[in-house]
KOLDREN-903076 format. One record per atom (N, C-alpha, C, O): residue number from 1; z, x, y. Coordinates in Angstrom, 1 decimal. Layout:
BEGIN
{rec NUM; {Z; X; Y}} ...
//
This chain:
BEGIN
{rec 1; {-3.6; 12.3; 3.2}} {rec 1; {-2.6; 11.8; 4.1}} {rec 1; {-1.6; 10.9; 3.2}} {rec 1; {-0.4; 11.0; 3.4}} {rec 2; {-2.2; 10.1; 2.4}} {rec 2; {-1.4; 9.2; 1.6}} {rec 2; {-0.5; 9.9; 0.7}} {rec 2; {0.7; 9.6; 0.6}} {rec 3; {-1.0; 10.9; 0.0}} {rec 3; {-0.2; 11.6; -1.0}} {rec 3; {0.9; 12.4; -0.3}} {rec 3; {2.0; 12.6; -0.8}} {rec 4; {0.6; 13.0; 0.9}} {rec 4; {1.6; 13.7; 1.7}} {rec 4; {2.7; 12.8; 2.1}} {rec 4; {3.9; 13.2; 2.1}} {rec 5; {2.4; 11.6; 2.5}} {rec 5; {3.4; 10.6; 3.0}} {rec 5; {4.3; 10.2; 1.8}} {rec 5; {5.5; 9.9; 2.0}} {rec 6; {3.8; 10.2; 0.6}} {rec 6; {4.6; 9.8; -0.6}} {rec 6; {5.5; 11.0; -0.9}} {rec 6; {6.6; 10.7; -1.5}} {rec 7; {5.2; 12.2; -0.6}} {rec 7; {6.0; 13.3; -0.9}} {rec 7; {6.1; 13.6; -2.4}} {rec 7; {5.5; 13.0; -3.2}} {rec 8; {7.0; 14.6; -2.6}} {rec 8; {7.2; 15.0; -4.0}} {rec 8; {8.3; 14.3; -4.7}} {rec 8; {8.4; 14.3; -6.0}} {rec 9; {9.2; 13.7; -4.0}} {rec 9; {10.4; 13.1; -4.6}} {rec 9; {10.3; 11.6; -4.9}} {rec 9; {11.1; 11.1; -5.6}} {rec 10; {9.3; 10.9; -4.3}} {rec 10; {9.1; 9.5; -4.5}} {rec 10; {8.5; 9.3; -5.9}} {rec 10; {7.4; 9.8; -6.2}} {rec 11; {9.2; 8.5; -6.8}} {rec 11; {8.7; 8.3; -8.1}} {rec 11; {7.5; 7.4; -8.0}} {rec 11; {7.5; 6.3; -7.5}} {rec 12; {6.3; 7.9; -8.6}} {rec 12; {5.1; 7.1; -8.5}} {rec 12; {4.6; 6.8; -9.9}} {rec 12; {4.7; 7.7; -10.8}} {rec 13; {4.0; 5.7; -10.1}} {rec 13; {3.3; 5.3; -11.4}} {rec 13; {2.0; 6.1; -11.4}} {rec 13; {1.5; 6.5; -10.4}} {rec 14; {1.4; 6.1; -12.6}} {rec 14; {0.1; 6.8; -12.7}} {rec 14; {-1.1; 6.0; -12.2}} {rec 14; {-2.2; 6.6; -12.2}} {rec 15; {-0.9; 4.8; -11.9}} {rec 15; {-2.0; 3.9; -11.4}} {rec 15; {-2.3; 4.1; -9.9}} {rec 15; {-3.3; 3.5; -9.5}} {rec 16; {-1.6; 5.0; -9.2}} {rec 16; {-1.9; 5.2; -7.8}} {rec 16; {-3.3; 5.8; -7.6}} {rec 16; {-3.6; 6.8; -8.2}} {rec 17; {-4.1; 5.2; -6.8}} {rec 17; {-5.4; 5.6; -6.5}} {rec 17; {-5.5; 6.1; -5.0}} {rec 17; {-5.9; 5.3; -4.2}} {rec 18; {-5.1; 7.3; -4.8}} {rec 18; {-5.1; 7.8; -3.4}} {rec 18; {-6.4; 7.9; -2.8}} {rec 18; {-6.6; 7.7; -1.6}} {rec 19; {-7.5; 8.2; -3.6}} {rec 19; {-8.8; 8.2; -3.1}} {rec 19; {-9.2; 6.8; -2.5}} {rec 19; {-9.9; 6.7; -1.5}} {rec 20; {-8.9; 5.8; -3.3}} {rec 20; {-9.2; 4.4; -2.8}} {rec 20; {-8.5; 4.1; -1.5}} {rec 20; {-9.1; 3.6; -0.6}} {rec 21; {-7.2; 4.4; -1.4}} {rec 21; {-6.4; 4.1; -0.3}} {rec 21; {-7.0; 4.9; 1.0}} {rec 21; {-7.2; 4.3; 2.0}} {rec 22; {-7.3; 6.1; 0.8}} {rec 22; {-7.9; 6.9; 1.9}} {rec 22; {-9.2; 6.5; 2.3}} {rec 22; {-9.5; 6.4; 3.5}} {rec 23; {-10.1; 6.1; 1.4}} {rec 23; {-11.4; 5.6; 1.7}} {rec 23; {-11.5; 4.3; 2.4}} {rec 23; {-12.3; 4.0; 3.3}} {rec 24; {-10.6; 3.3; 1.9}} {rec 24; {-10.8; 1.9; 2.3}} {rec 24; {-9.9; 1.5; 3.5}} {rec 24; {-10.3; 0.6; 4.2}} {rec 25; {-8.8; 2.2; 3.8}} {rec 25; {-7.9; 1.8; 4.8}} {rec 25; {-7.9; 2.9; 6.0}} {rec 25; {-7.4; 4.0; 5.7}} {rec 26; {-8.4; 2.5; 7.1}} {rec 26; {-8.4; 3.4; 8.3}} {rec 26; {-7.1; 3.1; 9.1}} {rec 26; {-7.0; 2.2; 9.8}} {rec 27; {-6.1; 4.0; 8.8}} {rec 27; {-4.8; 3.8; 9.4}} {rec 27; {-4.2; 5.1; 9.9}} {rec 27; {-4.6; 6.2; 9.4}} {rec 28; {-3.3; 5.1; 10.9}} {rec 28; {-2.7; 6.3; 11.4}} {rec 28; {-1.6; 6.7; 10.4}} {rec 28; {-1.2; 6.0; 9.5}} {rec 29; {-1.2; 8.0; 10.6}} {rec 29; {-0.1; 8.5; 9.8}} {rec 29; {1.1; 7.7; 9.8}} {rec 29; {1.8; 7.5; 8.8}} {rec 30; {1.4; 7.2; 11.0}} {rec 30; {2.6; 6.3; 11.2}} {rec 30; {2.5; 5.0; 10.4}} {rec 30; {3.5; 4.6; 9.8}} {rec 31; {1.4; 4.4; 10.4}} {rec 31; {1.1; 3.2; 9.6}} {rec 31; {1.3; 3.5; 8.1}} {rec 31; {1.8; 2.7; 7.4}} {rec 32; {0.7; 4.6; 7.7}} {rec 32; {0.8; 5.0; 6.3}} {rec 32; {2.2; 5.2; 5.9}} {rec 32; {2.7; 4.8; 4.8}} {rec 33; {3.0; 5.9; 6.8}} {rec 33; {4.4; 6.1; 6.5}} {rec 33; {5.2; 4.8; 6.4}} {rec 33; {6.0; 4.6; 5.4}} {rec 34; {4.9; 3.8; 7.2}} {rec 34; {5.5; 2.5; 7.1}} {rec 34; {5.1; 1.8; 5.8}} {rec 34; {6.0; 1.2; 5.2}} {rec 35; {3.9; 1.9; 5.4}} {rec 35; {3.4; 1.3; 4.1}} {rec 35; {4.2; 2.0; 2.9}} {rec 35; {4.6; 1.3; 2.1}} {rec 36; {4.2; 3.3; 2.9}} {rec 36; {4.9; 4.0; 1.8}} {rec 36; {6.4; 3.6; 1.8}} {rec 36; {6.9; 3.4; 0.7}} {rec 37; {7.0; 3.5; 2.9}} {rec 37; {8.4; 3.1; 3.0}} {rec 37; {8.6; 1.6; 2.4}} {rec 37; {9.5; 1.4; 1.7}} {rec 38; {7.7; 0.7; 2.9}} {rec 38; {7.8; -0.6; 2.4}} {rec 38; {7.6; -0.7; 0.9}} {rec 38; {8.3; -1.4; 0.1}} {rec 39; {6.6; 0.1; 0.4}} {rec 39; {6.3; 0.1; -1.1}} {rec 39; {7.5; 0.7; -1.8}} {rec 39; {7.8; 0.2; -2.9}} {rec 40; {8.2; 1.7; -1.3}} {rec 40; {9.4; 2.2; -1.9}} {rec 40; {10.5; 1.2; -2.0}} {rec 40; {11.1; 1.1; -3.0}} {rec 41; {10.6; 0.4; -1.0}} {rec 41; {11.6; -0.7; -1.0}} {rec 41; {11.3; -1.7; -2.1}} {rec 41; {12.1; -2.2; -2.8}} {rec 42; {10.0; -2.1; -2.1}} {rec 42; {9.6; -3.1; -3.1}} {rec 42; {9.9; -2.6; -4.6}} {rec 42; {10.4; -3.3; -5.4}} {rec 43; {9.5; -1.3; -4.8}} {rec 43; {9.8; -0.7; -6.1}} {rec 43; {11.3; -0.6; -6.4}} {rec 43; {11.7; -0.9; -7.5}} {rec 44; {12.0; -0.2; -5.4}} {rec 44; {13.5; 0.0; -5.6}} {rec 44; {14.1; -1.3; -5.9}} {rec 44; {15.0; -1.4; -6.8}} {rec 45; {13.7; -2.4; -5.2}} {rec 45; {14.2; -3.7; -5.5}} {rec 45; {14.0; -4.2; -6.9}} {rec 45; {14.8; -4.9; -7.5}} {rec 46; {12.8; -3.7; -7.5}} {rec 46; {12.5; -4.1; -8.9}} {rec 46; {13.0; -3.0; -9.9}} {rec 46; {12.7; -3.1; -11.1}} {rec 47; {13.7; -2.0; -9.4}} {rec 47; {14.3; -0.9; -10.2}} {rec 47; {13.2; -0.2; -11.0}} {rec 47; {13.3; 0.0; -12.2}} {rec 48; {12.1; 0.3; -10.3}} {rec 48; {11.1; 1.0; -11.0}} {rec 48; {10.4; 1.9; -10.0}} {rec 48; {10.7; 2.0; -8.8}} {rec 49; {9.4; 2.7; -10.5}} {rec 49; {8.6; 3.6; -9.6}} {rec 49; {7.6; 2.8; -8.8}} {rec 49; {7.3; 1.7; -9.1}} {rec 50; {7.1; 3.4; -7.7}} {rec 50; {6.1; 2.8; -6.9}} {rec 50; {4.8; 2.7; -7.6}} {rec 50; {4.4; 3.7; -8.2}} {rec 51; {4.2; 1.6; -7.6}} {rec 51; {2.8; 1.4; -8.2}} {rec 51; {1.8; 1.0; -7.2}} {rec 51; {2.1; 0.8; -6.0}} {rec 52; {0.6; 0.9; -7.6}} {rec 52; {-0.5; 0.6; -6.7}} {rec 52; {-0.4; -0.8; -6.1}} {rec 52; {-0.7; -1.0; -4.9}} {rec 53; {0.1; -1.7; -6.8}} {rec 53; {0.4; -3.0; -6.3}} {rec 53; {1.3; -3.0; -5.1}} {rec 53; {1.1; -3.7; -4.1}} {rec 54; {2.4; -2.2; -5.2}} {rec 54; {3.3; -2.1; -4.1}} {rec 54; {2.6; -1.5; -2.9}} {rec 54; {2.8; -2.1; -1.8}} {rec 55; {1.8; -0.5; -3.0}} {rec 55; {1.1; 0.1; -1.9}} {rec 55; {0.1; -0.9; -1.3}} {rec 55; {0.0; -1.0; -0.1}} {rec 56; {-0.6; -1.7; -2.1}} {rec 56; {-1.6; -2.6; -1.6}} {rec 56; {-0.9; -3.8; -0.9}} {rec 56; {-1.3; -4.2; 0.2}} {rec 57; {0.2; -4.3; -1.5}} {rec 57; {0.9; -5.4; -0.8}} {rec 57; {1.6; -4.9; 0.5}} {rec 57; {1.6; -5.6; 1.5}} {rec 58; {2.1; -3.7; 0.5}} {rec 58; {2.7; -3.1; 1.7}} {rec 58; {1.6; -2.9; 2.8}} {rec 58; {1.8; -3.0; 4.0}} {rec 59; {0.4; -2.5; 2.3}} {rec 59; {-0.7; -2.3; 3.3}} {rec 59; {-1.1; -3.7; 3.9}} {rec 59; {-1.4; -3.7; 5.1}} {rec 60; {-1.1; -4.7; 3.1}} {rec 60; {-1.4; -6.0; 3.6}} {rec 60; {-0.4; -6.4; 4.7}} {rec 60; {-0.8; -7.0; 5.7}} {rec 61; {0.8; -6.1; 4.4}} {rec 61; {1.9; -6.5; 5.4}} {rec 61; {1.7; -5.7; 6.7}} {rec 61; {1.9; -6.2; 7.8}} {rec 62; {1.3; -4.4; 6.6}} {rec 62; {1.1; -3.6; 7.8}} {rec 62; {-0.1; -4.1; 8.5}} {rec 62; {-0.1; -4.1; 9.8}} {rec 63; {-1.1; -4.5; 7.8}} {rec 63; {-2.3; -5.1; 8.5}} {rec 63; {-1.9; -6.3; 9.3}} {rec 63; {-2.4; -6.5; 10.4}} {rec 64; {-1.1; -7.2; 8.7}} {rec 64; {-0.7; -8.4; 9.4}} {rec 64; {0.1; -8.0; 10.7}} {rec 64; {-0.1; -8.7; 11.7}} {rec 65; {1.0; -7.0; 10.6}} {rec 65; {1.7; -6.6; 11.8}} {rec 65; {0.8; -6.1; 12.9}} {rec 65; {1.0; -6.2; 14.1}} {rec 66; {-0.3; -5.5; 12.4}} {rec 66; {-1.3; -5.0; 13.4}} {rec 66; {-2.3; -6.1; 13.9}} {rec 66; {-3.2; -5.8; 14.7}} {rec 67; {-2.2; -7.3; 13.3}} {rec 67; {-3.1; -8.3; 13.6}} {rec 67; {-4.5; -8.2; 13.0}} {rec 67; {-5.5; -8.8; 13.5}} {rec 68; {-4.5; -7.5; 11.9}} {rec 68; {-5.8; -7.3; 11.2}} {rec 68; {-5.9; -8.2; 10.0}} {rec 68; {-4.8; -8.6; 9.4}} {rec 69; {-7.1; -8.6; 9.6}} {rec 69; {-7.3; -9.4; 8.4}} {rec 69; {-7.4; -8.6; 7.2}} {rec 69; {-7.8; -7.4; 7.2}} {rec 70; {-7.0; -9.1; 6.0}} {rec 70; {-7.1; -8.5; 4.8}} {rec 70; {-8.4; -8.9; 4.1}} {rec 70; {-8.5; -9.8; 3.4}} {rec 71; {-9.4; -8.1; 4.4}} {rec 71; {-10.8; -8.4; 4.0}} {rec 71; {-11.0; -7.9; 2.6}} {rec 71; {-10.6; -6.8; 2.2}} {rec 72; {-11.8; -8.7; 1.9}} {rec 72; {-12.3; -8.3; 0.5}} {rec 72; {-13.0; -6.9; 0.6}} {rec 72; {-12.8; -6.1; -0.4}} {rec 73; {-13.8; -6.7; 1.6}} {rec 73; {-14.5; -5.5; 1.7}} {rec 73; {-13.6; -4.2; 1.8}} {rec 73; {-14.0; -3.1; 1.4}} {rec 74; {-12.4; -4.4; 2.3}} {rec 74; {-11.5; -3.2; 2.4}} {rec 74; {-10.6; -3.2; 1.1}} {rec 74; {-10.3; -2.1; 0.6}} {rec 75; {-10.1; -4.3; 0.7}} {rec 75; {-9.1; -4.4; -0.4}} {rec 75; {-9.8; -4.3; -1.8}} {rec 75; {-9.1; -4.0; -2.8}} {rec 76; {-11.1; -4.7; -1.8}} {rec 76; {-11.9; -4.6; -3.0}} {rec 76; {-11.2; -5.2; -4.2}} {rec 76; {-10.8; -6.4; -4.2}} {rec 77; {-11.1; -4.5; -5.3}} {rec 77; {-10.6; -5.0; -6.6}} {rec 77; {-9.1; -5.4; -6.5}} {rec 77; {-8.6; -6.1; -7.3}} {rec 78; {-8.4; -5.0; -5.4}} {rec 78; {-7.0; -5.4; -5.2}} {rec 78; {-6.8; -6.6; -4.3}} {rec 78; {-5.7; -7.0; -4.0}} {rec 79; {-7.9; -7.2; -3.8}} {rec 79; {-7.8; -8.3; -2.9}} {rec 79; {-7.1; -9.4; -3.4}} {rec 79; {-6.4; -10.1; -2.7}} {rec 80; {-7.2; -9.7; -4.7}} {rec 80; {-6.4; -10.8; -5.3}} {rec 80; {-4.9; -10.7; -5.2}} {rec 80; {-4.2; -11.7; -5.2}} {rec 81; {-4.4; -9.5; -4.9}} {rec 81; {-3.0; -9.3; -4.7}} {rec 81; {-2.5; -9.7; -3.4}} {rec 81; {-1.3; -10.0; -3.2}} {rec 82; {-3.4; -9.8; -2.4}} {rec 82; {-3.0; -10.2; -1.1}} {rec 82; {-3.7; -11.5; -0.6}} {rec 82; {-3.4; -11.9; 0.5}} {rec 83; {-4.5; -12.1; -1.4}} {rec 83; {-5.2; -13.3; -1.0}} {rec 83; {-4.4; -14.6; -1.3}} {rec 83; {-4.8; -15.7; -0.9}} {rec 84; {-3.3; -14.5; -2.0}} {rec 84; {-2.5; -15.7; -2.4}} {rec 84; {-1.7; -16.3; -1.2}} {rec 84; {-1.7; -15.7; -0.1}} {rec 85; {-1.1; -17.4; -1.4}} {rec 85; {-0.4; -18.1; -0.4}} {rec 85; {0.9; -17.4; 0.1}} {rec 85; {1.3; -17.6; 1.3}} {rec 86; {1.4; -16.5; -0.6}} {rec 86; {2.6; -15.7; -0.2}} {rec 86; {2.3; -14.7; 0.8}} {rec 86; {3.2; -14.1; 1.5}} {rec 87; {1.0; -14.3; 1.0}} {rec 87; {0.6; -13.3; 1.9}} {rec 87; {-0.2; -14.0; 3.0}} {rec 87; {-0.6; -13.3; 3.9}} 
//
């Protein structure tokens, strides 16, 4: 689902771990689309391709909109990206 939402035209960095995203985050297709769109804006603002950090931060933002917590058990090794005061 994640790779389909990214499509073929969205420039992606090689660090994207679609297996991690699919395994750890139980989200609808619409939520994933929102995350990919947010990640694309984050990357465009920095004038670069979408990377895993963009997707993780966008996922945290979507979780907050849904009223969900950003748990270490779901975010795993990427939890440090969303545990700071800005998130």
